[in-house]
N, C-alpha and C positions, 0 to 999 in steps of 0.2 A: 504494500500500500504506500502511495506517495504522499508525504506530508508537505503541505504548502507552508511557507513562512506566513505568519499572521499579518494581515493588513489591518492597521489600526486607524481610528479617526484622526483628523488633523489636530495639530497641537492646540488649537483654540478650544477644543473640547476638553472636558475633565480628563486628566491623564489616567491611563490604565496600563498596567504592565503586561497584561495578557488578555486575550479575548474572553468573553464570558462563556460559561459552559452552555452547551446546547440544551434547551429545555426538554428535547425528546430523547437524545442518546446520552446526555449528561457528560459529554467530553468537549474539550476546546481545541483538540488537535486539528480539526478540519474547519474551524469557524473563522470566517472572514467578515470584515466590515463592508457593507454594501453602499452606504451613503446616508444622507439625512432626508428626513421627510417631516411633514406636519401631520400630527395625529388628527384623525377625523372625529375622535371623541371630544377633545377639549381644545384643539388648535395648538397644543404644545409641540415643540420640536422634539423629534425622537431620532435615535440612531438605529439604522436597519442592519441586521446581522443575518448571515446565512451559514448553514452547515453543509459542507461539501460531502460529508459522510452519509447523512440521512436525508438531505435536501429540505430541511426545515428552515423556514424564514420566520423571524420575529423581530420585535423592536424593544428598546429600552429608552426611558427618558434621557434627553441630552442634559448634561450638566456643564457648567462653565466655572472657571476660576474667576474670582473678582478681578476686574481689569486693573484697578489702581489700588490693590490691597497687598502689595508685596513688600519686601524689605527695602530700605533706602539703598540707592545705588552707592556702592563703596568708592566709585571713581569720581562722581560729580556731586553726590549728595542728593540727587533728585528723589523726590517722594513718589513720583509717577513711574512705578515699575510694574511689569506684567510678566506672568509666567509664560515661558516659550515652549519648553519641552523637557523631557528627561535628559540628563547629561550622563552618558554611559562611562566617560572617562573618570569621573568622580561621582559615584552613586549619589545622586541628588537632583536638584531641579535647576534648569537654566532659566535665568531671568534677564530681561532687557529693560532699559529705561527709555524715556522719551527722547533722550539725547543719543541713542544708539549704542550705549555701552552694554556689554554682556558680562554676567558673572554667574557662578554656580554656588548655590547654597545647599550644603549637604545636610543630612538628617540631624547631625550634631550641632548645627549652627555655624560651621566653618564656611568661610567664603573663599572661593577660588576664582581668580581673575584669569583671562585667556592666557596670559604669559605663564601662569602656574601649571598649565596642563602639560602632560608628558609629551 
């Protein structure tokens, strides 16, 4: 059986490390993200998922990081920072500020600047 690499939602959606388990076959090995849609029930944005193993399609509510609720930029001190993505080189989150600076905040609160990366 061929396992596809997971396709995950864009970085502006709430970050997830792995796709959700399929509600039918209860595995995530063949689950991929299909896109965004608007729920017919309440008009809320949802993320569409599909399982390549059992061909089940389903959706979950879309969640977002607060746009301007991140740590202060360590380079310029800007208060307007926003989460960008996960940073694999330092397990943590990549943040950007409105002046274009990037930095990584790890789970222990340590900040890594681009020149700190290996």
